[in-house]
C-alpha positions, 0 to 999 in steps of 0.5 A: 843500326847507327853502329853498323853505318859507323863500322861499315865504311871502316871495314870497306877501307881496311879492305883496300890495304894490300897484303903479301901474297902466298908463295903459291899464288905469286906468278911471274910477269909475262914476257910481254910486260917485261921491258928492260934489264932482262939480259945478265950483265957480267959484274951486275947483280939482281933486283927482285920486285913483287907486287902485293895482292889487294883491291887498291889499283887491282885492275891496273898495272904499275910501272916498275922503274930502274934508274927512272927507265920503265923496266916492267908493268906489274899486276897484282900478285906478280913478281919480276927479276931484273939484271942490273949493273952493280953500283948506285941505282934508283928503283921505283914505281910510277904510273903506267903510261901504256894504261889508257884507263882511269888508272893511268890518269892519276899520280904515282911516284915512289923511289928508293936510292939503293946500292947494288954489289956484284953478285948481290940480289936485292928484293922489293915489294910494291904495296898499297895502303889506305893512307899513303897509296902505292909505295915501294919498299926494300925487303930484308932477306 
């Protein structure tokens, strides 16, 4: 019985980490939650962001930011594409200010400085982990 009591909390915590969704499970972010960078830009590039599946924050949207401007509200297992001017950019995640539940009351900020070349596509993942919470990571392609 003691073994079960010791192992059960560890199993519960392990279930909180996110995982990459199967391609057939990934859905596009609906148009009403795409807030910026949706029009093609001559001489620009593309940023693609995918949010992992997982229980941590599963009922909440995460704000995806480009140059600290909210570009989308992204749910679990969703992907979005953005047309961004070439050059130095900051991509990040933050609290969804439109969320009036407890999800919108916490702290969440993770940013990456990136350099986007003309015609280039860069891919990112929004992950959630037991120890570190939410983070944004660049994906190698």
